[in-house]
N, C-alpha and C positions, 0 to 999 in steps of 0.2 A: 574526568579528563573526557573533554570533547574530542575527538576521532575528527576531521572531512570538515570544518569550519572553516568558514572564508577567513578566519584568523592566521591562519594553520599556511594558506598558499601565498605563497613567494609573490612578490607583482614582477619578477623579473619570471615565471612561470607562466605568464597570465601572456607577457610583453612579446616575447621571443615568439613563439609560435606564432602569433597574429602575425609581428613581423617579417617573419620566413614565407607564411602564407602570400601576403599581400606583395611580397619583391618576386616571390616565384608566378601570382597570378601579373604581373607585370610583363615579367618577362613572357610569357606565355600569349599573350595577348603581342611584344611587340615581336615574337614570332612567328604569329597567325599572322602578322599586317604584313613584314617583309616577305609571307610566302603568297599572298592574297595577290601584291602590288609588285608578285613575281611573275606570278599567272597573269594577269590582266598586261603584263607588257610583253607577255607570246603571245596571248588572245590576240593582243593588237595586232602586232607582228606580221602573225600567220593570215591576222584579214587583210594587210596592206600588201601582202604576200599573194594572198589569193586574188584580191581586186585588180595587182597591176597581172595577175598572169592569163586572169579573163580579159581585161581589155588585151593584152598584145594577145591571147588567144582569137580573140573579135573581129581584132585586125590582122591579121595572118587568114584567117578562117574563114574571116563571117560575112564575108561577098560573095555571093551567086554571079555576079559580073565578072565579067574582065577588070584588070587592073591595066592603068596606063599610067604614064609617067610623074602622073599628079599623083601617084600612093608611093613614091619612093621614101618619102620622109615619115607615114604615114609607116612601109615595113620597117625604119630604121629604126624608130621610135620600138615598133614593140620586139623588136632582134634586142635594142636597149635591154628592155623592161623584161625579158626572159636571162639577160644573162645577169641581171643584178637581184633576179627571185627567181629564175629555175634550179631546177637541182642538176647534180652534175653531167646527166646524158642529156638533157635536153639547153645546157650551155654549150656543151660538144656540137650538135646539132644547130644553133641558133649561132655558133661561132663558124660550123662551115654555112651558113649562110649569107653571113657578115662574107666573106670572104671572096662566096660568088659576086656578092654585089659588088662589093668594092673592085674584084677585075673587070665588070662591066658582063657575067656570063650573064646563064639565065639561072633564076636563082627557083630550087626544087624546097620547097619549106614545106612536102608532105610528111616526113616523117619524125619535121617535131612539132606539125599541127598534131598530130596524132597519139605520138606522146604526152602534149598539154592536155589534149583530149584524156586522156587515159587518166591522168596523174588530176585534170582538175576534179575528176567526174569520182574518183576514188576521195579526194579532199573533199570534196561536200557530200561524201556517204550515199552516193547516186552506183547502182550498180552498173556494169562496165556494159561498153553497146556490142550484142553478140554477132557476130563475123556474120550472119545470115541479115541482117540490116546491110542493103547497099544505100551508103550514103553518097549525093548527089559531087560530081568536084567541089571545091569553093576555094576562094581565098586571091592574093593575088594574083593575075597573070592565066587562072585556068584557060586554061581553051574556052574560044566562043564556041554556042552550042553550034552541033553537027562537026563541030573539032572531033581529031583521030585520038586515040586514048593509046597511049605507051605499049606495047605489048609486055606480055608479060604483069601487068598490075591487076589488083586482084583485092576482095576487102578492105581491111582499112588505106592501101595504098589505090584504090579504087579515088578518095577524098585529096588526090594529087591538088599540087597548087606549084603552077612552072611560072616564073614572074621575068623575064629581061627586064633587065636595067635600060631606063633612056637614052 
């Protein structure tokens, strides 16, 4: 009597484990593909968010010359992008700027600019700008050269942006 020969093995003893292994392999591949697709979608969304916020930041703070009435649409688009893609704090600051814009009041975007700068630098893996670095006034409507600074401004607040709508 021979034990352990191929004749004694039932065909189902081979087919069932192989089938289970193949099914588990397909499930694993399916789950991994779904995870990869979700991760790619999240990365694309984050890239689009960052790209939009960088454009908004450049529109609000990327100029070192005073803004005129022709910049109103640029400011409105930047604020709309911040409302759409920004953090809750950034949306609150952008909404305040938008309310001032609608009310034909001076728009002070300095807090929004500072918040955007800090968030973008963090998201891009850059170190924060130290308080010892004095940034020049930037953004739409900054005072012309030789313009007086507002009392009590310092550090991040020096990079102020006051823009009066036309």
